[in-house]
N, C-alpha and C positions, 0 to 999 in steps of 0.2 A: 542819454535819453532813451526811454523805453519805447518799443514798438506798439505797446499796449496803452490804452487810455481808460481812465475810470469810466465804467458803464459798458465797456466792450464785453461781448459774450464770447468766452473762450472754452476750448476743450483741452483736457489734460491728455497729453501723449502717453501711450502705454497703459490707459485706463479707460473706463467706459463711463465717464462723468465729466462734467464741466461746471461753469458758473459765470458770475459776472465779476469783472474786475472791481475791487473795492479801493485798492491803492496800488501804485506803481512807483517804487523808489529804486533807481538804478536798475539792477538785473532782479531784483526781488519783487515779485508780484503777489499781492494778496487777493484771493478770490473768495466770494461767497457762493457756495453750492446751492443747488435748488432746495437742499434740506436746511438752509440757513446755517451751514457750517463754514466758519472761516478758516482757510487754509493758505499757507505761504508756498509758493513755488519759485524756482528759478525761471527766468523768462525763456530759456531754451527748452523747458518741459511743457509749454503751452503753444497752442495755435489758435487763430481766430476761428471762430464758429461761423461759417459761411452758409449753413443750411437754410437759414430763414433771415428775412430782413423785416422783422416786426418790432415797432417801438412799443415796448410793453410798459414803460414808464409814464405815469400820468404827470404831465408837466403843469405847474402852476405858473400862471402869468400875471404880473402885476398890471392891472388896469386903473389908470388914474380917473378919478371923478372929481369934477370941479363944481362946487356950489358957490356961485357969485364970486366974491373976493376974499371970503372969510378963511377957509383952510382947504387944504387938498387932502382927500381921503382916498385910500387905495383899497381895492376889493380884489380878492383873488378869484380868478375864473379858472376852473379846471377844463382841459380839453378832453373830450371823449375820445377814446381810442376806437378806431374803426375795427369792425370785425374782419377776420381773415376770410377771404372768399375761396371756396373750393368748387370749381366747375366739374361737375360729373358727366357732362355730355361726352359720350364716348369718343368722339372725334378729337376731344382735347386730351384724352388719356392715351390713345395708341396711335402709332403712325398710320396703320392701314387696318380697316375693319375687315378686309377680305378674309373669307374663310371662318369668321367668327359667327356663331349662331347667337340667338338671344340669350341663352343660358351663360355663354362665355362673356358676353358684354356685361350682363347684370353682376356676374361674379367679379369681373374687373372694377366695375363701379363701386361695388359694395367693399372690396378689398381696399381701394383707394380711400373710401369714406372711413373704414375702420382704422386704417393707418393714420390718417389726418386727425382723427378724434383722439387716438392714443397719443400722438405727437403733441397735440394742443394741451392735453391733460398733463403730460410729462413737463412741458415747457411752461405751464402755468398761464396759458393764453385763455382769457375768459370767454371770448366770443368767436364762433365760426358760422359762416353762412354757407350752406350746401345748395349749390345751384342744380336742381335736378330736372327742370322743365316740366311741362304739364303732361303731355303724352296720355297714357292710359292709367297712370298712377301706380304702376308696379313698383317702380324705384322708390317712390315716396313712401309706400307702405313697408317696403323692405328696410328703409332707413328708420321709420318710426319702431319697427320691431327691434333694430339694433339700439336705438336711443333708449328704449324702455328697459333694456338690460343694464343700464347704468343708474345708480341711485344719486350720483353727484351732478347730474345735468337735467336741465329742463329744455324743451324745444317748443317752438311755435312757428307759425307762417311768418317769413321775412317781410320786410317793408314792401307793401304792395305797389307803391309809386315807383320804386326803384326796380323790383324784380317780378312784379306781377304776381301770378299764383304759383310761379315755378321754382321757389326757394324756401328753405326751411332754415330758420336761424336756431342755434344751439348756444345755450349760456351754461358754462362749467363753473360750478360753485368751487372756490379755491379752498375753503376750510369747511368741509362737510361735517355735520354734526352727528 
C-alpha cells in the first residue's frame, strides 16, 4: 500500500518541482506537474508537500431534487473555493516590532505580499485576500502599485461585510491571453 493517495500534493526530492498524484500503484507513483506533464516516480523519490493546505479542486456534489412522485432528478452544485487570506498586519508577520521604523514595517509587509502573490501564481490558486487594515492607506496604495505590475491579475475591495474597508481581493487569471 502506497503512502500517497490520488490528489495528494507532492514534491520531487533532489529537484525543484512537484505535482499532484494521479495514480499510485505499489511503489510506482504517477504525478501531474503544474505544467500538465505526467511523470512516473518511485515512492522513495517523493515527499508530501506540507507548505499549504488549500483544497484547489472544485468538488461537484449530487443534490437530489424531488418533484412529486414522478421521478428523481439530480443537479450538480459546485462549491466555491474560498480565497486564501493573507494578513499583513505587522504583528502577524514578526515576533517583535521593537526597533522597526515605518520603512522596515512597510518593506516586511510588501515582501510578504509579493511572496504570497508569486506563490499563488505558481500554485495556480485563483483568489487571495490581502488584509491590510484601514490606517492612512499607505500599504493599500503600495499593494495597488504592486498589483498593477502584473497583467494576469485583477484586484478590487474585498467583501465589505466580512472585512470592512481594510482588505483587497486579488483574482489571478489561470490562462492569460
